[in-house]
N, C-alpha and C positions, 0 to 999 in steps of 0.2 A: 373711879371707873376710866375717866378720861384717860388719867397720866398709865392706866393699866394699859389701856388700847395703844396710846403713843407709844409706849416701850413696845407692845408687841409687833408693831410696825417699824419702828425705828430701829432695833437690832437688827432684824436680820438685813435691812435696807443697807446699816452701816457696814454690817459684817461682808454683805455681798461688795458695796462700793471700795472698802478696801481691799477686800481681796483682788480686785479687778486694778487696782493703785498697784499693786504689788508685784501683778503676774503682766502688769504694762511693760517691763521691762522685754518680754518674753518676745522673740521675732524669728519666723522660719524663713526670713530674707538671708541669700548666700553673703557671708563676709566679703565685704567688698576689698577687691584686688586690685591698684591701680594696672592697667597691662603695661608691659615694657615699650619702651617708645620703638617702632620699626624702623628706625633711622641710624646713620653710623654717630659715632663720639665726636666727631668733630666735621666742620665743614671741608670740602675740598681745596680752599687755598689757605697757605701757611700762618697769613695774619692775620685771618679770623679768630686765632686763640686768644688772643688779649683781651684782658678782662674788663667790661664796661657794660652799664645799665643804660639803653636809650630810652627806658621806660622813665628815667630821671630828669630828662631834658626837656624842659616844656616847651610848647610850641609855639609859643612867643621867642625864646632863644633860638630854637631851630630857623623861624621866619623871621630873620629881624625887618622884612620889609613892611612897612608902616600899611600900606593899602591891603598887603594881603593880610596884615592882621586884623584890619579892620574887615575884611573878607570873611574870614576865619568866624570870627568873634558872630557877626550878623547870621553866618548859615548856622550855627549853634544855636541861634537862638529862634530861627525860624525857618530850618530845614523842616518839611514835612514827613521826609522818612525817619529822622531821627526822632519828630514829635512821636510817628507812630511807636515807633521801638521803645520809649517812655511809658506811653499808654498800653502797651504790652505787659511792661511791669507790672501797671495798677493791676492790670486784668490776673495776671499770675498771683500776686499780693492777695487777691481778694480771693482766687480758688484757693490758695492756701489756708488762709483763716476758715473758709466753709468747712474746709475739711479736716481741719486741726480741732474744730469745735465737737466733731463728732466723737471725741476723745471724753469730753466733759459731760455728765448729765444736763438735759433738756428740761428745766422744769418752768411751768406755765400754771398761772393762775387763772382759772375759770370761774363764772358765775352762771347759772341758768334758774329758769323759772318757767314752769309751765302749768295750764289750768285746762282741765277737759271735763267733759259731759257724759257720762256712763246713761243711756237710756233703761227704763226700766224694763224691758224686755232680758236685757243683757246682766242686770246687776243680780246681784244674789239677791238681794233683800227686797227684790222686786219691785222698787221705788227708783225714780232717777237719783244718779248722784252728781254731785261737782265735786272735784279733787282736784288740790292745788298739791304744787310741791316747787319750793325753793332749796338751791343749794349754792354753796359756796367753798372752794376749795383749792388746793395745789398738787398737781398732777406731772409725776413722772413717765414720758413716753418712751416706750421701747428703747431703753439704755441698754448698749452691747454690751459685757463684760469681756474684755478685749484678751481673752486668756490665751492668745494661738498671735497675737500682735499685728492682726487683720488691717485694723484700723489703723496702729501705728505704722504699717507699713505704708498704707495709703497716705496717711499724713506726710510721712518720711519722701514719699515719692512727688507729691504736689510741693514740697520745700525743696526738693533738688529741681523741680521746673521752674520754680522762681527764682531762683538763683541761676538757672541756664539764661532765663529770659534779662536778668540784670547784667550777667557777662555778655549776651549779645547785645545789647544797649551801647555797652563799652565799646565793641568790636566795632559797632555802626560810627559809634563818635570817630573811632582812631581812623575809619577808612574815610568817613566826610571829611577830615582835616586835611588827608593826603590828597582827596579828591577835588579839594576846593584849589589849594596847592599848585596840583598839576593842571587843571583847567585856566587857572590864572596865567599861570606860565606860558601854555600854548597859546592864548591869546597873544600875550607877550611878543610870544615867539611870531605868529602870525603878521603881529603891528611894526615888528622889526623889520620883516621880509615883505611885508606890504609898501613899507616906507625905501626900502632899496629897491621894488620894482617900479615905483612911482619915480624914483630919481633916474632909475635905468629907462623907463619910458620916455621921459622929459630929455634925457642925454640924446637917446636914439631918434627919437623925432627932430631934434636939430640937426645931426648926421645925416638924417634924411632929407631933409630940407637943403643942406648944403649939397647932399649928391644930385638932388634934383635942377638946383641949379648949375651944375657941373653938367650933368645931361642935357641941360636945354641947349647950353653954349655951344655943345658937344666937344668937352674936356674929360668925358667919360662916359663907358657903353651902359648899354641896359642891362648890365649882367650885374655891375656895381649898383644900381639902383636898386633892381630886384632884391640883392641880397642886402641892402638897408632898409627895403622893405619889410622884409622877412623878421629882421630882427625888431624893429618897429612892433608889426603884431604880435611877436611870441613874447614881447613885454607887456604889450596890451592882454593878450590872454594869461598872463601868468599874473598880472597885477588885479586883472577880476576874477581870477580864483581865489586869489590870497585875501580881497574883499569878503567874498562870501565865507570862506573859511572863517575869518577874525570874526564876522556877525554871528555864524554859528556857534563860535566858543563861547561869544558875550550870552548868547541864550543859553547856553548849558551853566556856564557862572550864575545866569541869574538864577535858572531853575535850583541849582544847587544853594544860593544864600538865601532864596525864597523871597526876595524883595530885588526891586531895580537898584540899577550900578548907580546909584545917587551917593552925594556929598562925602565922597572917599579923598584918602589923599593921594598926588601924585606918583603914577608907579615909577619903578626903575627898572633900566632894563636888564636883560639876563646878565650882562658881563658884572652886574654889579649887584646881584642877589648872591650874598655872602651865607647862602645855607652850609649848613654842619655837612661836609660832605665823607670825613673821617671816622666814621661811629664806629668803636671797635663791636664785633658781633656776639663775642665771647662764646661759649659752647652753645649744641641743640640743646641739652636739657635743659638751659633756662627758657626756653620757649615755652616749655610747661606752666611756669608762673607767671611768665610776662606777657603771653597771648589770650586775648579776653576769648578769642574764638575756640580755642583748644581748651579754657576751663569750662565754657558752655557745654562743648562736646561730653568733658569728663562729669559735668553734672548731668545732661541728659542719660550717660550711663549709669548715673549711679539713679537715676529716678527709676530705669528702667530695672534696675537690681533689687530696688526696694518691691516696686509690683510683682517679682519673683515671690516674696515672701507672699503676699497679699493673697498671690493665686494656690499657693499652695496653703494657706491658711484656710482657706474655702472648703477641703477636703476634712476639715474637722467641725463638731458640735460647734454651733453659733448660740451663745446664752443672751438674753435678753430682758431687761426687768423693766415690768409695769406696774406704776404703783401711785396712791394717789391717798391724800386724807384730805379731810373738810369737815364741812357740817352741813347738814340736810334739815328742812323741816316742812309742813304743811301749810304752817304762816309763816310772813315774809318776818313780822315780828319775832318768830322764836329762833332765828336764825343762829344765836349763840346761847340761846339756855342750855342747861345741862342736861346731858343726855341724848343731844342731837349731834354731834362727832360722827363720824363717817369714814371710813378707810378700807383700802385694797393692796393687795399685794399679789402680782401676779409674776412669777418668776418663767420665763419660755425656753425651751432648748430645741432647736433643730439641727437633728442629725442627716445629711445627707446619704441617702441609701440608692437610689436609680437616678441618675440627670442625663442619661440617652449620651455620656461622655462631654459633656459638657466644662465641667470642673476640668476634665483631662486637657480639654481642648484649649480653655482658658490658662490654664500651665503652658501648655506646647507655645502658645501664642505669646506669654510673658517671656520665654526663655528665646525663642525669635527675635523677638525684638530686642531683647539684651543684646545675642549675638550682632545684632545690626549695630545696636549703640556701640559696641567694642570695634566694630570695623569702622565707624563714622569717626571716631573717636582716633584711632590711627590714622586714618584717612587724613584727618585736620592736621596730624603733627605731619606728617608726609609733604602736605599742601606747605606748610609752613617752613621744612626743611627747603623744600627745594626754591620757594622766594626769596630765602637768605642765599641759598648758594648761588641761583641765578644772580641777584646784584651786586655780590660779591665778585663773581667774574666778571661781570659789567664792569664795576669800577675798577677793579685793575686793568682795563683796555682804553674806559674812556677818556681820561686825562691826555694819556699819549695820543688818542684821534684829534681831541683839539688842538695837541700842540702841533701834529702834522698838520692838521686843516687850515691853523693858523698860519703855517709857512709856505703852505699851497696856496691862499688868498695873498700874502705878501709876493709871492714869485710871479702869480698873476698880475700882479697889480703893476711890478717891474716890465713884465713881459709886454702888456699894454703900451706903458711908456715908450718902450723899445721898439714895439713896432709903428707908433704913431710918429715917430722921429726917423725912423727908415721909411716910412711911405712920404714923408715930407719931403724927403732928402730922392725921393725917388729911386731908393732901393728897394724896396719892399711894394707889395702890392697891396690893394685895398682888402683882400680876402685875408690877409695877415692880420691886419685890424681889428677887422671884424669877426675874426676867430678869436682873438683875444679878448675883446667886449663879450663875447657868449660864454668864454671860459671862466672871465671874472663875474660875471651874473652868477654863474653858477657856485664857483668858490663861495663867494658873498652869503648863498643862501644855504650852502651846506654847512657852514660855521655857525650859522645861527642855529641848525638843526641839531649840530654834536652839541652845543651849549645847551640845549634844551634837553637832550639825551643824559647828557651827565647832570644836572638839577634832577631830572624826572628820577633817576638812578639812586640821588640822596634819597628822594623821598619815598621812595620803595620799599628803602633799607630799613628807615625810620619807620615805615609804617608795619613791617614785616618782623622788626623787633621788637612791636608793641608799644613804641611811641606815639604822644599824640593825645594821649588821655588827660595830661597835666597841663594847664595852662601857664605856670611857672614851675622852672628848674627846681629839682628836690637836690640839697647837699645831702654829703653821706651821713650827718647827724641828723637829717630827717628835715632840717629845716628850708625853707621856699626861700628863694631868692629870684 
């Protein structure tokens, strides 16, 4: 008899589970089609057509400065924003595991016992009755047969969200590597400008002392003295400003790497930063595969597309199974005796008839969110295209700007020498010397800024092409070096 009851329960349950597994492939979600990239097929610069892959260049090869490499390593280990992004992945993975678990039956073992007394006036026998009940068994609780793909669509949406979060962490790492490098170079630029300002201030201070001595003996006018004093105070203002800016740059760098700036290799000047500046950009279509932020936006779009399937499935009947099998007895010792077996089989179907437009509203919401995801995906592509285009346009002129600025500096140095010679020979006034000193200081500061712009542009291009995720360079055959 127990075998017969097992067959009574097991046969319909097995048929239902088999049907669910067969129909689990059904889905009402729209077929996903990647939207067309809303950008041109090529970048505005002709040289950008050269084939290349910035993602294959490891950041250690791209940034050869040992101090910068140590800073990036520390940032990848300690940066709190990157740590939060990694924890977001764990959160999304857990959410996906929760959602995917709904595709499988949940079996629960249960054991229960009760003891109750029925008073005589309520007992059919008119005598007080003490009753006992004990039961042990397995329960299948409300397992949904996913005939219309609702559970599967929700699982697909959760999976896409998880993948989007993982891509977002990769994008965060790329941005972090670039921001650390730019912050480091900015600090180095302020340090070099501060050194120039310090030397200029000391030189002008010496010049002012000489001008004051000449004024005291009547060899120069008060105008010359005040002009020298103006130059001294101007250099002093620049020095104080650069000290503040350098300290703030160090604070920004400390925040990025997540720990104090200690135990680091010696820094290198901007002129010796051999950062790769000739990365080939390739084609805009390459960005779709190389930029994690674009891949993240596409996964968000896939998630929204899957949610449409879940919203559509809500219009159809929802079928669920509740079942149980076990043993029960009025005596604990009789739980497993012959004839104590129990079972139940409760299929249930819910068909929505009137919901005041709730399901229609949910479908409209899912479709609206899908349209938003499409727009976000297209916007991510457009932003990436613009970032690459801007850096390519700037790269074409920055080298020329540095050459021109170096020529300006050389000319100003010669001008100052000539002005000092003419002044000593009595041919020119002190105004010519003071003006040459002022222009030389400006040219020195501008050259440092031009070098920083060139290096920053190279970093921006590296980041905008998806570089910075790999630590070591990847060769064409896939090996690392």
